C-alpha positions as CSV (number, residue, x, y, z in Angstrom):
1,M,76.4,10.4,13.6
2,K,72.8,10.6,14.7
3,L,70.2,12.6,12.8
4,F,67.7,14.9,14.4
5,L,64.9,16.8,12.6
6,D,65.0,20.6,12.8
7,T,61.3,21.5,12.6
8,A,58.2,22.2,14.6
9,N,55.9,20.7,11.9
10,I,54.1,17.8,13.4
11,Q,53.4,16.1,10.1
12,E,57.1,16.3,9.0
13,I,58.1,14.8,12.3
14,R,55.6,11.9,11.9
15,D,56.8,11.3,8.3
16,G,60.5,11.4,9.4
17,A,59.9,9.1,12.4
18,R,58.4,6.5,10.1
19,L,61.7,6.1,8.4
20,G,63.2,4.9,11.6
21,V,66.3,7.1,11.3
22,I,65.3,10.2,13.4
23,K,66.8,10.1,17.0
24,G,65.6,13.5,18.2
25,V,64.1,16.9,17.3
26,T,65.3,20.5,17.6
27,T,62.8,23.4,17.7
28,N,63.1,27.1,18.2
29,P,60.7,30.1,18.4
30,S,61.2,30.9,14.6
31,L,60.2,27.3,13.6
32,A,57.2,27.4,16.0
33,S,56.1,30.7,14.6
34,A,56.3,29.4,11.1
35,E,53.8,26.7,12.0
36,G,51.4,29.2,13.5
37,I,52.2,28.4,17.1
38,G,51.6,31.7,18.8
39,S,51.3,31.1,22.5
40,A,53.2,29.4,25.3
41,E,50.4,26.9,25.8
42,S,50.2,25.9,22.2
43,Y,54.0,25.6,22.1
44,K,53.9,23.4,25.1
45,A,51.2,21.2,23.6
46,A,53.2,20.9,20.3
47,V,56.3,19.9,22.2
48,R,54.4,17.2,24.1
49,E,53.0,15.9,20.9
50,I,56.5,15.8,19.4
51,S,57.8,13.9,22.4
52,D,55.0,11.3,21.9
53,I,56.2,10.8,18.3
54,V,60.0,10.7,18.8
55,D,61.6,8.7,21.5
56,G,64.7,10.9,21.8
57,P,65.9,14.3,23.0
58,I,63.6,17.2,22.1
59,S,65.3,20.5,22.2
60,V,63.1,23.4,23.3
61,E,64.5,27.0,23.3
62,V,64.1,29.6,26.0
63,V,63.2,33.2,25.0
64,S,64.5,35.1,28.0
65,L,67.7,37.1,27.6
66,D,68.8,37.2,31.3
67,A,70.2,34.3,33.3
68,Q,67.4,34.2,35.8
69,G,64.7,34.2,33.2
70,M,66.5,31.4,31.2
71,V,66.8,29.3,34.4
72,E,63.1,29.7,35.2
73,E,62.1,28.9,31.7
74,G,64.5,26.0,31.6
75,R,63.1,24.5,34.8
76,E,59.6,24.8,33.4
77,I,60.5,23.2,30.1
78,A,62.2,20.3,31.9
79,G,58.8,19.4,33.4
80,W,56.9,19.3,30.1
81,I,58.3,16.1,28.7
82,P,60.5,13.2,29.8
83,N,63.3,13.8,27.3
84,P,64.0,17.6,27.1
85,W,67.2,19.3,26.1
86,V,66.7,23.0,27.0
87,K,68.2,25.3,24.4
88,I,70.3,28.1,25.9
89,P,72.2,30.7,23.7
90,S,75.9,31.1,23.8
91,T,75.9,34.4,25.8
92,M,77.3,35.5,29.1
93,D,73.9,35.1,30.7
94,G,73.5,31.9,28.8
95,F,76.6,30.3,30.3
96,E,75.5,31.3,33.7
97,A,72.1,29.6,33.1
98,I,73.8,26.5,31.6
99,S,75.9,26.1,34.8
100,I,72.8,26.4,37.0
101,L,70.5,24.1,35.0
102,S,73.2,21.5,34.4
103,S,74.0,21.4,38.1
104,E,70.3,20.5,38.7
105,G,70.5,17.6,36.3
106,I,68.7,19.4,33.4
107,K,70.2,18.6,30.0
108,V,71.2,21.6,27.9
109,N,71.6,22.2,24.2
110,Q,73.9,25.2,23.9
111,T,72.7,27.0,20.8
112,L,73.9,29.8,18.5
113,C,77.5,28.8,18.8
114,F,79.8,30.4,16.4
115,S,83.3,30.0,17.9
116,V,85.5,27.4,19.5
117,N,85.8,29.7,22.6
118,Q,82.0,29.6,23.0
119,A,82.1,25.8,22.7
120,L,84.8,25.6,25.4
121,L,82.9,27.8,27.8
122,G,79.7,25.8,27.3
123,A,81.4,22.5,27.9
124,Q,82.9,23.9,31.1
125,A,79.5,25.2,32.2
126,G,78.0,21.7,31.7
127,S,76.3,21.7,28.2
128,T,75.0,18.3,27.2
129,A,75.5,19.3,23.5
130,V,76.8,22.4,21.7
131,S,75.2,23.5,18.4
132,P,77.6,25.2,16.0
133,F,75.5,27.0,13.3
134,I,77.4,26.1,10.1
135,G,75.0,27.5,7.5
136,R,75.0,31.0,9.1
137,L,78.8,31.0,9.1
138,D,78.8,30.1,5.4
139,D,76.4,33.0,4.8
140,I,79.0,35.5,5.9
141,G,81.8,34.0,3.9
142,L,83.4,31.6,6.4
143,E,83.7,27.8,6.2
144,G,81.2,26.7,8.8
145,I,82.3,23.1,8.7
146,D,85.7,24.1,9.9
147,L,84.2,25.1,13.2
148,I,82.7,21.6,13.6
149,S,86.2,20.0,12.9
150,D,87.9,22.3,15.4
151,I,85.5,21.7,18.2
152,V,85.5,17.9,17.6
153,S,89.3,17.9,17.6
154,I,89.6,19.9,20.8
155,Y,86.9,18.0,22.7
156,K,88.6,14.7,21.7
157,Q,92.0,16.0,22.9
158,Y,90.7,16.8,26.3
159,D,88.1,14.0,26.5
160,I,85.3,16.5,26.8
161,K,81.9,14.7,26.9
162,T,79.8,17.5,25.5
163,K,78.3,16.3,22.2
164,V,78.8,18.3,19.0
165,L,75.5,18.9,17.2
166,A,75.8,20.4,13.7
167,A,73.0,22.9,13.2
168,S,71.9,25.3,10.5
169,I,72.2,22.6,8.0
170,R,71.3,24.0,4.6
171,H,71.8,21.0,2.2
172,T,72.9,17.4,2.0
173,L,76.6,18.2,1.6
174,H,76.5,20.0,4.9
175,C,75.3,16.7,6.4
176,T,78.0,14.6,4.7
177,L,80.7,17.1,5.8
178,A,79.5,17.2,9.4
179,A,79.7,13.4,9.5
180,Q,83.2,13.5,8.0
181,A,84.2,16.1,10.6
182,G,83.1,13.9,13.5
183,A,79.9,15.6,14.6
184,D,77.9,13.4,17.1
185,I,74.6,14.7,15.7
186,A,73.3,16.7,12.8
187,T,69.9,18.3,12.9
188,V,68.4,18.7,9.5
189,P,65.3,20.2,7.9
190,Y,62.8,17.7,6.6
191,K,63.5,18.8,3.1
192,T,67.2,17.9,3.5
193,L,66.2,14.5,5.0
194,V,64.1,13.7,1.9
195,Q,67.0,14.8,-0.4
196,M,69.4,12.5,1.5
197,A,67.2,9.5,0.5
198,H,67.2,10.3,-3.2
199,H,69.7,9.7,-5.9
200,P,68.9,9.7,-9.7
201,L,70.8,6.4,-10.3
202,T,68.7,4.7,-7.6
203,D,65.5,6.1,-9.2
204,S,66.6,5.0,-12.7
205,G,67.8,1.6,-11.4
206,V,64.4,0.9,-9.7
207,A,62.6,1.9,-12.9
208,R,64.8,-0.4,-15.0
209,F,64.4,-3.4,-12.6
210,K,60.6,-2.9,-12.7
211,A,60.5,-2.6,-16.5
212,D,62.8,-5.7,-17.0
213,W,60.6,-7.7,-14.6
214,E,57.4,-6.7,-16.4
215,K,58.9,-7.6,-19.8
216,T,59.9,-11.0,-18.4
217,A,56.5,-11.6,-16.8
218,N,54.6,-10.7,-20.0
219,S,56.8,-12.8,-22.4
């Protein structure tokens, strides 16, 4: 399972990229707004900077609600960087836009997916990847990871090539469960990436090795 960073924070992306484990980035209007990106031009500049840092798919979301607007935005985004995945929502207009953009060779990340049926429609329309939001399903009392398992199983049964991208990751267990369920990708906040690297036994082990070595060296 590949790891993407779910952020629009340039410093977080630089820090994550230095680890050598990040294969892509996902952004959305909310993440951009949180970083003080308040215009189309500043968002475009940020996306280009992200693309310079990470040599992998960069997901950039449209904000239009109608198919025509999504298609126009998607075409524009596709020209910003060499490695875009245009994020299109799992709606009626979204599926129409996905079918048009994918037929033009533009890669699409079908976002805000909350059901197997939406994942099936997106795959038929030509989605490059589908993003089930597992954390938001957990928020309403459902098991979000079950959706990942169901989509992976059905895609495998019918040899569907659309990738399953686990999104709305809230903690490290989500990431582990997504990998166990067979997700192709998990997009994680930088905080979760940092937590994945840490374990108290590793910390105590490193401290003990250092202390033992210093004791030997000073004897």
